[in-house]
C-alpha positions, 0 to 999 in steps of 0.5 A: 869430956867425952869417953874417947878423950877420957880413955886417951887421957887415961892412956897418956897417964898410964904410959907417962907413969910407966916411963917415969917408973922405968927411968927411976928404976933403970940402975935396979933394973940393970942390976937385976937383968945382969944377975938373972941373965941366965934365968928364963923369962917366967921362971920364978926364983924357987923354981930356978934354985930347984933346978940348979939343985937338981942338976947338981945331984947325980942319981945314975952311976957311970954304968947306968949313964953309959947304958942310957946313952947307948939306948938313946943313940939306938932310938935316935941314931946320928945320920947325914942330916942330924946328930945322935940323941947323946949329942943333943943331950938326951942322957942328961935330960933323962937324968934330970927328969928322973931326979925331977919326977922321983917316982921314975927312979926305981923303974928306970934303974930297974929297967937298966938292970933288966937289960944287963941281966938279959945280955948277961944271961944271953951273951955273958956280958952287960948291955953296953959291952955286947955287940951292936947286933946283940943290943938291937936284937934284945931292943927288937924284942921289947920295942913293941909291948903288944908283940913282946913275948910274956917273959919280955914284958918287964923289959917292954914296959921299961922300954916303952 
């Protein structure tokens, strides 16, 4: 037997054993597939369980989520071609990321608080209750860290 015939025979053996294994496990495979239909390929069970746990937890309160929603929609507003950031689920994604990467919890909560303190000082109200023009004026002051005034650096670091 030459090399080509040997490789061909090994290929047939491998294919045959794969088909035999698949045929024997069809019932188990269907049960597993049905149970894991909502799992992404390549995601291990412990990762799936951790993600499910994180999705159930709440970190931000209602006011903070409303502020995140306004900010997200300022950054990515709805236009004639596409929906807004909030319509795409960005606020929920931000909450998930903060829970997934806990080092971001304090900076995020601090940044949201900073926005409220600034608008309360300037306009007598928290960020989400201010007029759009007042919200945008504050965001313009912190959107570009290299241009932000020294007293706005904390907000610029948060927004960045």
